C-alpha positions in Angstrom: 48.4 103.5 53.9 44.9 103.6 54.7 43.0 106.5 56.4 39.2 106.2 57.4 37.8 109.8 58.2 35.0 108.8 59.8 37.3 107.5 62.6 40.2 109.8 62.2 42.5 106.9 62.1 45.4 106.2 60.4 47.0 102.8 59.7 50.2 102.1 58.2 51.7 98.7 57.1 55.2 97.4 55.8 56.5 101.3 55.3 60.1 101.3 54.2 62.6 104.1 53.0 66.0 103.4 51.6 68.8 105.6 50.8 71.6 104.3 48.8 69.9 100.8 48.9 70.0 100.6 52.5 66.9 101.1 55.1 66.9 103.9 56.8 63.4 104.0 58.5 60.7 101.2 58.4 57.4 100.9 60.1 56.0 97.3 60.5 52.2 98.3 61.6 50.7 101.7 63.1 47.6 102.6 64.3 47.0 106.2 64.9 43.8 107.7 65.7 43.1 111.3 66.4 40.2 113.2 67.8 39.9 116.1 65.1 37.0 117.9 66.8 39.5 118.6 69.7 41.4 120.8 67.4 38.8 123.2 67.3 39.9 123.7 71.2 43.4 124.1 70.5 44.1 120.8 71.7 45.6 117.5 69.8 43.7 114.8 71.5 45.6 111.4 70.1 43.3 109.0 71.1 44.9 106.1 69.7 49.0 105.6 68.9 49.6 101.9 68.7 53.5 101.3 66.8 54.9 97.9 65.8 58.1 96.9 64.2 59.6 100.6 64.1 63.3 100.7 62.6 65.8 103.6 62.7 68.9 104.4 61.3 71.2 107.1 63.3 74.5 107.8 61.1 77.0 110.0 62.4 80.5 111.0 60.7 82.8 113.7 61.1 80.7 116.3 59.5 77.6 115.0 58.9 74.7 113.6 61.2 71.6 111.8 59.8 68.3 110.4 61.3 66.2 108.2 59.0 68.2 109.5 56.1 67.7 113.2 56.8 70.4 115.1 57.9 70.1 117.2 61.1 73.5 119.4 60.7 72.9 122.8 60.3 74.8 124.7 57.6 76.2 127.6 58.4 75.3 129.6 55.5 71.8 128.6 55.4 71.5 129.3 59.0 73.2 132.5 58.7 70.2 133.7 56.4 67.3 132.5 58.3 65.4 133.8 61.0 65.9 132.0 64.6 62.6 133.2 66.2 59.8 130.9 65.9 56.0 131.2 66.4 54.9 129.9 69.6 53.1 126.9 69.6 49.5 126.9 71.1 48.1 123.5 71.3 48.0 121.2 74.0 49.0 117.5 73.1 46.9 114.9 75.0 47.8 111.5 74.6 46.1 109.0 77.3 48.0 106.0 76.2 50.9 105.0 73.7 52.2 101.7 72.9 55.5 101.0 71.1 56.7 97.7 71.0 59.7 96.2 69.0 61.4 99.0 67.7 64.9 99.2 67.0 67.6 102.2 66.5 70.8 101.4 64.4 73.7 103.7 65.3 76.5 103.8 63.0 79.7 106.1 63.4 82.8 105.6 60.9 82.2 101.7 60.3 81.3 101.4 64.0 77.7 100.1 65.0 75.6 99.9 68.2 72.0 98.8 68.1 69.1 99.3 70.7 66.0 97.7 70.8 63.0 98.8 73.1 61.0 95.6 73.7 57.8 98.1 74.4 57.5 101.4 75.5 54.1 102.9 76.8 53.2 106.1 77.9 50.1 107.3 80.1 48.0 110.5 80.5 50.5 112.4 78.7 49.5 116.3 79.0 52.0 118.9 77.3 51.3 122.7 76.5 53.5 125.7 76.9 53.0 126.0 80.6 52.7 122.3 82.1 54.0 119.3 81.2 52.8 115.8 82.6 52.7 112.0 82.5 53.7 108.4 82.9 56.6 106.5 80.7 58.0 102.8 80.9 60.5 101.6 78.7 62.0 97.7 78.6 64.7 96.6 75.9 68.3 96.1 75.0 71.5 97.5 74.2 73.0 94.6 72.3 72.8 92.3 74.7 72.4 94.3 77.8 68.6 94.4 79.1 67.3 97.9 80.0 64.3 98.7 82.1 63.0 102.3 83.2 59.9 103.8 84.7 59.0 107.0 85.7 56.9 110.3 85.7 56.9 114.1 85.4 54.6 116.7 86.5 55.6 120.4 85.6 54.2 123.8 85.4 56.3 126.7 84.2 59.5 124.8 84.3 59.4 124.1 87.8 58.3 120.6 89.5 59.0 117.0 89.6 60.6 114.4 87.6 60.9 111.0 89.2 62.1 107.5 87.3 63.9 104.2 88.5 66.3 102.5 86.2 67.5 98.9 85.7 70.4 98.3 83.6 71.7 94.6 83.3 75.0 93.5 82.0 76.1 96.0 79.5 79.2 95.1 77.7 81.9 98.0 78.2 83.8 96.4 74.8 81.3 98.1 72.4 82.5 101.4 73.3 86.4 100.5 72.7 86.5 101.4 69.0 85.6 104.8 70.1 88.9 105.1 72.5 92.0 106.6 71.4 94.3 104.1 69.5 96.5 103.7 72.6 93.3 102.4 74.5 91.6 99.1 74.5 88.5 98.3 76.5 88.6 94.1 75.9 85.6 93.4 78.5 83.4 94.6 81.1 79.8 94.2 82.1 77.9 97.2 83.8 75.0 96.7 85.9 73.1 100.2 86.9 70.2 100.4 89.1 68.4 103.1 91.0 65.6 105.9 91.8 66.5 109.4 90.7 64.1 112.2 91.6 64.7 115.7 90.0 63.2 118.7 91.7 63.0 121.7 89.6 62.6 125.1 91.6 63.5 128.7 90.8 66.2 128.4 88.8 67.4 125.9 91.1 67.5 121.9 90.0 67.8 119.2 92.8 68.8 115.6 92.0 67.9 113.0 94.5 69.6 109.6 94.2 67.9 106.5 96.4 69.4 103.0 96.5 71.4 103.5 93.7 74.1 101.1 92.7 76.7 100.8 90.1 78.8 97.2 89.3 81.4 96.7 87.0 82.7 93.1 86.5 85.3 91.3 84.5 86.8 94.8 83.7 90.0 94.3 81.2 91.4 97.8 79.9 94.5 97.8 78.3 96.6 101.3 77.9 100.3 101.4 76.4 100.7 97.6 77.0 99.5 97.7 80.6 96.4 95.3 81.1 94.3 96.7 84.0 91.9 93.8 85.4 89.3 94.1 88.0 86.9 91.4 88.9 84.4 93.6 90.4 84.2 96.9 91.7 80.6 98.3 93.4 79.4 101.5 94.5 75.9 101.9 96.5 74.7 105.1 97.5 71.6 104.5 99.8 70.8 108.4 99.5 72.9 111.2 97.5 71.5 114.6 96.7 72.9 116.9 94.4 72.0 120.7 93.7 72.8 122.8 91.0 72.0 126.6 91.4 71.7 129.4 88.1 75.7 130.1 88.5 76.7 126.4 88.2 77.5 126.2 91.8 77.3 122.5 93.0 76.5 120.6 96.1 76.7 117.1 97.0 75.8 115.2 100.0 74.6 111.9 101.1 76.1 108.5 101.9 77.3 105.2 100.0 79.8 102.3 99.9 82.5 101.2 97.4 84.0 97.7 97.3 86.7 96.4 94.7 87.7 92.7 94.2 91.1 91.1 92.8 92.7 94.3 90.8 95.5 93.5 89.0 98.0 95.5 86.6 100.1 93.2 84.4 102.4 93.2 81.3 99.3 92.7 78.2 102.0 90.9 76.0 103.1 88.8 79.0 100.4 88.3 81.8 102.9 86.1 84.2 104.5 89.8 84.7 102.3 91.2 87.5 103.0 95.1 88.0 100.9 95.3 90.8 97.9 93.7 92.5 95.4 94.3 95.3 93.2 91.4 96.3 90.0 94.0 97.9 89.6 97.5 99.1 86.8 98.3 100.9 85.1 101.6 101.8 82.3 100.7 103.9 80.8 104.1 104.6 81.2 107.2 102.5 80.1 110.6 103.8 80.2 113.3 101.4 79.2 116.8 102.4 80.4 119.1 99.6 78.8 122.9 100.0 79.5 125.6 98.0 83.3 126.9 99.9 84.0 123.5 101.4 83.7 120.2 99.4 84.4 117.1 102.0 84.2 113.6 101.8 84.9 111.7 105.1 85.8 108.0 105.2 85.7 106.2 108.7 87.8 103.3 107.5 89.6 102.2 104.2 90.3 98.6 104.5 93.1 96.9 101.9 93.9 93.5 101.4 96.9 91.8 100.1 99.0 94.4 97.9 101.7 92.8 95.8 104.2 94.7 94.0 106.5 93.4 91.2 106.0 89.3 90.8 106.8 87.2 88.0 104.3 84.7 88.2 105.8 81.7 86.2 109.1 81.5 88.6 109.3 80.3 92.4 110.6 84.0 93.3 108.4 85.8 95.7 106.8 89.1 94.7 109.3 92.2 95.7 106.7 93.6 98.2 103.8 92.1 99.8 101.5 93.4 102.6 98.6 91.4 104.0 96.6 94.2 105.4 96.4 97.9 105.5 93.9 99.9 107.3 93.1 103.7 107.2 91.3 105.0 110.1 89.3 108.7 109.7 90.3 109.9 106.1 89.0 113.3 105.6 89.4 114.9 101.9 88.6 118.2 100.3 90.0 120.4 97.8 92.6 121.8 100.4 93.2 119.3 102.7 93.8 115.4 103.5 93.3 114.4 107.1 94.1 110.8 108.1 93.8 109.9 111.6 96.2 106.7 111.2 97.2 104.4 108.9 98.2 100.2 110.1 100.5 98.2 107.7 100.3 94.4 108.6 102.0 91.4 107.2 104.7 93.6 104.9 107.4 91.4 103.6 110.3 92.8 101.4 112.2 90.2 99.4 115.0 91.3 96.9 116.7 88.3 95.0 119.8 89.9 93.1 121.5 87.6 90.2 124.9 86.9 89.1 124.8 89.4 86.6 123.7 92.1 89.5 120.3 92.3 88.3 116.8 92.0 90.9 115.2 89.3 89.7 112.0 90.0 91.3 112.0 93.7 89.9 111.7 92.3 86.1 108.0 93.0 85.8 108.4 97.0 87.0 111.7 96.9 84.8 109.8 95.8 81.7 107.3 98.8 82.8 109.6 101.3 82.5 111.2 99.9 79.4 107.8 99.9 77.6 107.3 103.5 79.0 110.6 104.8 77.7 109.8 103.1 74.4 106.4 104.7 73.9 108.3 108.2 75.0 110.6 107.4 72.1 108.1 106.7 69.4 105.7 109.9 70.4 105.2 112.4 67.5 108.2 115.1 67.4 106.0 117.8 67.1 103.7 116.2 70.1 107.6 116.3 72.4 107.6 119.8 71.1 104.3 121.2 72.1 104.7 119.2 75.5 108.3 120.9 76.1 106.9 124.3 75.0 104.1 123.7 77.7 106.6 122.6 80.4 108.7 125.7 79.7 105.2 127.9 79.6 104.5 126.1 83.3 108.1 127.0 84.8 107.8 130.7 83.9 104.4 131.0 85.6 105.1 129.0 88.5 104.0 130.8 91.4 106.9 132.4 93.8 104.7 132.5 97.0 105.9 129.6 99.0 103.3 130.6 101.7 101.6 127.6 103.6 98.0 129.0 102.9 98.6 128.6 99.3 99.8 124.9 99.4 97.5 121.7 99.7 97.7 120.7 103.2 98.3 117.0 104.3 97.8 115.6 107.8 98.9 111.9 109.3 98.5 111.3 113.0 100.2 108.5 113.0 101.7 105.3 110.8 102.3 102.0 112.7 103.2 98.5 111.6 100.3 96.3 113.1 102.4 92.9 113.0 106.1 92.7 112.6 107.6 93.0 108.8 110.1 91.0 107.0 112.7 91.8 105.1 114.8 89.4 102.8 118.0 89.7 100.8 119.5 87.0 98.8 122.7 88.2 96.3 124.0 85.7 94.2 126.5 88.1 92.6 128.8 87.4 95.5 130.4 83.8 96.4 129.6 83.0 98.9 126.0 83.9 98.3 125.0 86.8 100.6 121.8 86.0 102.8 120.0 88.1 105.1 116.4 88.4 106.9 115.6 91.3 109.2 112.4 91.5 111.2 110.8 95.3 112.0 108.8 94.4 115.2 107.8 97.9 115.5 107.6 100.8 112.9 105.8 104.1 114.5 105.9 107.4 113.0 103.8 110.4 113.5 102.1 113.0 113.7 103.3 114.7 110.5 101.3 118.4 109.5 102.7 120.4 106.4 101.1 123.3 107.6 102.8 123.0 111.2 106.7 123.7 110.6 106.9 123.7 114.5 105.4 120.2 114.9 107.8 117.2 116.2 107.2 113.9 113.8 108.4 111.1 115.9 109.9 108.0 114.3 110.6 104.5 115.9 112.2 101.7 114.2 113.2 98.6 116.2 113.9 95.1 115.1 116.5 92.3 114.8 118.4 90.6 111.9 118.9 86.6 111.4 119.7 85.1 114.8 121.0 87.8 117.1 121.6 91.2 115.3 119.3 94.3 116.8 118.5 97.5 116.2 116.6 100.4 118.1 116.4 104.0 116.6 114.1 106.9 117.3 114.5 110.1 115.8 112.5 113.5 116.2 112.2 115.6 113.5 110.7 119.1 112.6 110.2 117.9 108.9 108.8 121.0 107.7 111.1 123.8 109.6 112.9 126.4 107.5 116.0 125.4 109.1 116.3 121.1 109.4 115.9 120.2 113.0 115.7 116.8 114.3 117.4 113.9 116.9 118.5 110.6 116.4 119.0 108.2 119.3 119.7 104.3 119.2 121.6 101.7 118.6 122.4 98.6 115.9 124.2 96.0 117.6 125.5 92.7 116.7 126.4 93.1 112.9 128.3 90.2 111.9 131.3 91.4 109.7 132.5 88.4 108.5 128.9 88.0 106.6 129.8 91.7 104.6 133.4 90.6 103.9 132.6 89.2 100.3 131.4 93.1 99.4 134.8 94.5 100.6 137.7 91.8 100.3 138.5 93.1 96.9 138.8 96.5 97.8 141.1 95.7 101.1 142.6 92.9 99.3 141.8 91.2 103.2 138.8 88.8 104.0 137.2 89.8 107.4 138.0 86.5 108.9 135.8 87.5 112.3 134.1 90.5 113.8 131.2 92.2 115.2 130.0 95.3 114.9 128.0 97.6 117.1 127.0 101.6 117.1 125.4 103.8 119.7 124.5 107.1 118.6 122.9 110.1 120.1 122.9 113.3 118.0 120.5 116.2 117.4 120.3 118.7 114.7 118.8 122.5 115.9 118.8 125.5 113.5 121.2 123.7 111.2 123.8 123.3 114.2 124.8 119.4 114.7 126.0 118.1 118.0 126.1 114.6 119.6 128.1 111.5 120.1 128.6 108.2 118.1 129.9 105.4 119.7 131.6 102.1 117.8 132.6 99.0 119.2 134.3 96.2 116.8 134.5 93.1 118.7 137.4 90.9 117.5 137.7 91.6 114.2 140.5 89.9 112.7 141.5 90.2 108.5 143.1 87.3 106.6 144.6 87.8 103.1 142.3 86.7 100.3 143.6 83.7 98.1 142.1 83.8 95.1 143.1 80.2 93.9 141.7 78.3 96.9 138.0 79.0 97.8 137.4 79.2 101.6 141.0 78.9 102.3 142.3 81.6 104.6 145.9 82.1 105.4 146.4 84.3 108.7 150.3 84.4 108.9 150.1 86.9 105.2 147.5 89.3 107.1 150.0 89.5 110.5 151.1 93.1 109.7 147.0 94.4 109.2 146.4 92.4 112.4 149.0 93.6 114.4 147.9 97.2 113.1 144.6 96.7 114.4 146.1 95.3 118.0 147.1 99.1 118.4 143.4 100.0 118.7 142.1 96.9 120.7 141.7 97.1 124.5 142.2 94.4 126.9 139.3 92.6 125.9 140.4 92.3 122.3 137.8 95.3 121.0 138.0 98.3 119.1 136.1 101.0 120.8 135.9 104.3 119.5 133.7 107.9 120.2 133.2 110.2 117.6 132.0 113.7 118.6 129.6 115.4 116.1 130.0 119.1 115.8 129.3 122.0 113.5 127.0 122.8 110.8 125.2 120.4 108.9 126.8 121.9 105.6 130.6 121.2 106.7 130.1 118.5 109.9 133.4 118.3 111.8 134.1 114.5 113.5 136.0 114.6 116.8 138.8 112.2 116.4 140.4 112.8 119.9 139.5 109.6 121.1 141.0 107.9 118.5 144.5 109.6 119.2 143.7 108.5 122.7 143.3 104.8 122.1 146.4 104.7 120.0 148.7 106.3 122.9 146.7 104.7 125.3 147.4 101.0 123.4 151.3 102.0 123.0 151.5 102.5 127.0 149.8 99.7 128.3 151.0 96.6 126.1 153.9 96.0 128.3 151.9 96.1 131.3 149.4 93.3 130.1 149.7 90.0 131.9 147.5 87.0 133.0 147.5 84.6 135.9 147.6 80.8 134.5 145.9 79.3 137.2 143.0 81.5 137.0 141.6 78.9 134.4 142.2 75.8 135.9 138.7 75.2 137.0 138.2 75.3 132.7 140.6 72.6 131.9 137.9 71.0 129.5 137.6 74.4 127.6 140.6 76.4 127.6 144.5 76.0 127.3 147.2 78.9 128.1 150.1 79.6 125.5 152.6 82.6 125.1 152.5 84.5 121.9 155.6 85.6 120.4 154.1 88.8 119.0 152.7 90.0 121.9 155.1 88.4 124.7 151.9 88.0 126.7 149.8 84.9 128.0 146.8 84.5 126.0 143.9 82.1 126.5 143.1 79.8 123.7 139.8 77.7 123.6 140.1 74.0 122.5 137.3 73.1 119.5 134.6 71.5 120.2 134.4 68.4 117.8 131.4 66.8 115.9 130.6 63.9 114.1 130.2 64.4 110.3 126.9 65.7 109.6 126.1 66.2 113.4 125.1 69.8 114.1 124.2 69.6 117.8 126.6 68.6 120.3 126.3 65.2 122.2 125.8 64.2 125.5 129.3 63.7 125.8 130.1 67.4 125.4 127.9 68.6 128.3 130.9 68.7 130.7 132.4 71.0 128.1 129.6 73.0 127.6 128.8 73.8 131.4 132.3 74.8 131.7 132.5 76.9 128.4 129.1 78.8 129.9 130.9 78.8 133.6 133.9 80.6 132.2 131.9 83.0 130.5 129.9 83.6 133.5 132.8 84.1 135.8 134.5 86.4 133.2 131.6 89.1 132.4 134.0 91.2 130.1 135.2 87.9 127.9 133.8 87.8 124.5 134.5 84.5 122.2 135.1 84.5 118.6 133.4 81.2 117.1 134.7 79.8 113.7 132.6 77.2 112.3 134.9 74.4 110.4 132.9 71.8 107.9 134.7 68.8 106.7 134.0 66.9 103.2 132.4 64.3 105.0 129.8 66.4 106.1 128.1 65.7 102.4 129.4 62.4 101.8 132.8 63.5 99.9 135.5 61.4 100.8 138.0 62.4 103.6 140.7 64.8 102.1 138.7 65.6 99.3 139.2 69.0 97.7 135.9 70.8 97.6 135.5 73.3 94.6 132.2 73.3 93.4 130.1 76.1 94.5 126.8 74.0 95.1 128.8 71.7 97.7 130.9 74.7 99.0 127.0 76.2 99.9 125.9 73.0 101.6 129.4 72.9 103.6 128.6 76.5 104.6 125.1 76.0 105.7 126.1 73.0 107.7 128.7 75.0 109.9 126.1 77.8 110.2 123.8 75.4 111.6 126.0 74.4 114.1 127.0 77.7 115.0 123.5 79.1 115.3 122.7 76.2 117.1 125.4 76.6 119.6 125.0 79.9 120.4 120.9 79.7 120.8 121.8 76.7 123.1 124.4 79.2 125.4 121.6 81.8 125.5 118.8 79.9 126.3 120.0 77.3 128.7 122.8 79.5 130.4 121.6 82.8 129.7 124.7 83.9 127.9 124.4 86.9 125.9 124.7 86.3 122.5 126.4 89.7 121.9 129.6 87.9 123.5 129.5 85.2 120.8 130.6 86.6 117.5 130.9 84.5 114.3 133.3 84.3 111.5 133.3 83.2 108.8 132.7 79.3 107.8 135.6 77.3 106.4 136.1 74.1 104.8 139.0 71.8 106.2 140.1 69.4 103.4 143.0 67.7 105.4 143.0 64.0 106.0 141.1 62.9 109.2 140.0 66.6 109.6 137.1 66.9 112.1 134.3 69.1 111.7 134.4 71.9 114.5 134.1 74.9 116.2 136.9 76.8 116.9 137.2 79.5 119.7 139.4 82.7 120.0 139.4 85.5 122.3 
């Protein structure tokens, strides 16, 4: 250390202070010059301040804080005996130029370390006294590997004035702060980039902060909480202009405009990243309008676009995710502390796939199930004292729960309309039954709205329409008062052409019978007003037939053993072989009464009409290729029997030679509009290159033959509809079967 009294200049080189053999402060080189004569005018004039190679160690433990080896922790005993008053500082400090370079601050807390390096720090025209403060500053440095650039100026008089600065922070590694997080949390990675201009106005006990061109970007974020890994490739917030006002009463006003975007968000199992809990490809908020006054904060979002949502996907399997949505758009979203209002929500490309295994587990729900199981384990392993405290707090909240249910005290939610912009697809595969149950449904239309939690008398309309597999159809409209004190709604619509043979595996054990054929149709028109139910449900079951379930021969049926049940069903059938029932619905919703008058009427009518049925054989002469006439002993009446449509092995489409059959079949249905036909597809071992007459027992082979059978049925049904305009509801499928007799031919078997 050298001091030149003529120049009033202090020079320091290689200055080091250690504590417990650790360096706590070091100065490589310092040049400090002061104009002493300025002290006569109560002015500290620092004409030179050049500092190079400064090091300061900052240490913080649970009960102690140190800077450069000196404790700054207040001692309560010492502080209590000392006066808190301080002498006023009546000097003015003037610093024309300060130069600091290669400075380093080492921070340590409970063994965790951070390092900040100021490559250079300059100030200009610093003037500070009790009334006014002004100057300029510029900083360039690094926090670990992140680059920081900061510049600005300030001009204050009597604690009022302006502070301006501009900041650039590039690639700050968030994992540096992970050691300070709770044990259940971990910041594995993440890079933060921050830039923008700030201006602070201090006026009359009010602080105004203005932000311009402010940008916050976080990339490659990976955050772990309780074994769930959150990863985000990139998220960015940009504010062209924001203004924050804070008054003396700590009331906050915020206004301005910004935008937000997010790319590739994923929630996965931390131990197994192939188990995807949820993911979003992108979220975009192109415009964010913020207008928060003292009484009514509001965030207005003209649109929110969300692309490719996936829920529950096991990436190392071929199974599709449980839920997939291509596009979701929200229009005119307004959020405040009292209300959320959305004009419309549009959902496009929705797919739901459910795969049930032979053990009755939903295979593509495994990632969600793993998350639930992990959450239960964490709950069990919680500290018992914490659980007791949580329960105590819950009990207190229950006891303090307000009794008022007034709408004014509840948060309000408003949605004008929700709809599907493109058809939604639902697929169900159930391998727990044999043969496997497979169904595809398409929802062409879904509309919901309006919804308002504060409007109990508002009517909300729900419309759902679509179809299933080949020809099943549904269309239902419901009008509801969702928030009325007493339930009020109406339901009107239909569900048509449900193939009952396809659901036979679910009920055959209970009924001890398989449904050989049948088609289910439902029309409903009902409503509830002030808790009173009224309306009607009409059920039409076409050509239902049962057969006894044979346990030792897969897909083999015995129609003779089921005669008593079929005869009982005949008592309900009309002249077209259909069971038609009408159920009046009436009464209080808590104890509805279903009218069974129509069922009794049908039984009486059937018993009285059976002897009057007769058919004229000559009526069917023009359709000789298609039908034959026979007398049934059980019914003692003439009955129309359709001839089989035979195929060559492996053939799924009728040949040219079958055109006469097809045209006569179609003409018969055109001439007899009330006739409905049950079609049973029958396969043979030759269809899959097995020897004629071979017994088929392997599940895979049975599945292949059933698939070929249904292809024949579906092609025939589509051909009748598209080429001859025959309504698909008049062609009813039954369960596919296998004929293993010698020289059996694949065929479609028909009955009325």
